[in-house]
C-alpha positions in Angstrom: 6.1 45.6 -1.7 8.6 43.2 -3.3 7.0 41.4 -6.3 10.1 39.4 -7.2 9.6 35.6 -7.3 12.2 33.3 -5.8 14.8 32.0 -8.2 14.7 28.3 -8.6 17.8 26.4 -9.5 17.8 24.2 -12.6 20.1 21.8 -10.7 18.0 19.4 -8.6 18.8 19.2 -4.9 20.4 15.8 -4.0 21.3 14.2 -0.8 23.3 11.6 -2.7 21.1 8.6 -1.9 21.0 6.9 -5.3 24.6 5.8 -5.6 24.8 4.2 -2.1 21.4 2.5 -2.8 22.6 1.1 -6.1 25.7 -0.2 -4.2 23.4 -1.9 -1.6 21.5 -3.5 -4.5 24.8 -4.9 -5.9 25.6 -6.4 -2.4 22.0 -7.8 -2.2 22.5 -9.5 -5.5 25.7 -11.0 -4.2 23.8 -12.4 -1.2 21.1 -13.7 -3.4 23.5 -15.5 -5.7 25.9 -16.7 -2.9 23.5 -17.6 -0.1 20.0 -17.6 -1.8 19.1 -14.7 0.6 16.5 -12.2 -0.7 16.5 -8.6 0.3 13.6 -6.0 0.5 14.3 -2.3 0.6 11.4 -0.1 1.8 11.9 3.0 -0.3 9.4 5.0 1.9 11.9 4.7 4.8 14.7 6.5 2.9 15.1 10.3 2.9 15.0 11.0 -0.8 15.5 14.5 -2.0 13.3 15.8 -4.8 14.0 13.9 -8.0 16.1 11.2 -6.4 13.4 8.5 -6.6 12.9 9.2 -10.3 16.7 9.1 -10.7 16.8 5.7 -9.0 14.0 4.4 -11.2 15.8 5.6 -14.4 19.0 4.0 -13.2 17.3 0.7 -12.7 15.4 0.9 -15.9 12.7 -1.6 -17.0 13.0 -5.3 -17.7 10.9 -7.8 -19.5 8.4 -8.8 -16.9 5.5 -6.8 -15.3 2.6 -8.1 -13.2 -0.5 -6.2 -11.9 -2.5 -7.3 -9.0 -5.9 -6.0 -8.0 -6.5 -6.8 -4.3 -7.6 -4.0 -2.0 -6.0 -1.6 -4.5 -3.7 -2.0 -7.4 -0.1 -3.4 -7.1 2.4 -3.2 -9.9 5.4 -5.5 -9.8 8.0 -5.1 -12.5 11.4 -6.4 -13.2 14.1 -3.8 -13.6 16.7 -3.9 -16.3 18.6 -6.1 -13.9 17.3 -9.6 -13.4 16.5 -10.3 -9.8 15.9 -6.7 -9.0 12.1 -5.9 -8.8 10.3 -2.6 -8.3 7.0 -2.9 -6.4 4.3 -0.3 -5.9 1.2 -0.8 -3.9 -1.8 1.5 -4.0 -5.0 1.7 -1.9 -8.5 1.7 -3.4 -8.2 5.5 -3.8 -5.1 5.1 -6.0 -2.7 6.5 -3.4 0.7 4.9 -3.1 0.8 3.0 0.2 4.1 1.1 -0.3 7.1 1.2 -2.6 9.8 -1.4 -2.4 12.7 -2.8 -4.3 13.0 -6.6 -3.8 16.2 -8.4 -4.7 14.9 -12.0 -5.2 14.2 -14.6 -7.9 10.5 -14.1 -7.6 8.8 -11.4 -5.5 7.0 -12.8 -2.5 3.7 -11.3 -3.5 3.6 -13.4 -6.7 4.4 -16.7 -4.9 1.4 -19.0 -4.2 0.9 -19.6 -0.5 0.4 -23.1 0.8 -3.1 -22.3 2.1 -4.2 -21.0 -1.3 -2.7 -24.0 -3.1 -4.5 -26.3 -0.7 -7.8 -24.4 -1.2 -7.4 -24.6 -5.0 -6.6 -28.3 -4.9 -9.8 -28.8 -2.8 -11.9 -26.9 -5.3 -10.4 -28.8 -8.3 -10.9 -32.1 -6.5 -14.5 -31.2 -5.7 -15.2 -30.1 -9.4 -13.5 -33.3 -10.6 -15.5 -35.6 -8.3 -18.8 -33.9 -9.0 -18.4 -33.6 -12.8 -19.7 -35.6 -15.6 -17.7 -37.6 -18.2 -17.0 -34.4 -20.2 -14.8 -32.9 -17.4 -13.0 -36.3 -16.9 -12.3 -36.6 -20.7 -11.0 -33.0 -20.8 -8.8 -33.6 -17.8 -7.2 -36.7 -19.4 -6.0 -34.8 -22.4 
């Protein structure tokens, strides 16, 4: 019986995906600035080797903004060290990652208010305003 354990290399296996992906992000920033065209990259669709996703995350770094949403699971949206490049992770209610994206845009789509939501909010505010006493009207006028 051979009791030797397999030797593991200290050098991580790489398919070389990070550098071309960073190049694609640069071109996406060009499209955003030149044509106001946003880009979304589905990281789950790419064949990352072990350690490459973490390498990409390190290369992009962390920026100043971070938002967390809690709707059918937690979503974290954070700006990278490069304005206009956003890292998004969506989890289900069990905490499992169900989506991971990079968006090259001024504001990630998920953070933008939708017209239907704005209209519903306006209706609620109008209803509250119309059915309120003088205290609400006085506060609204400030």
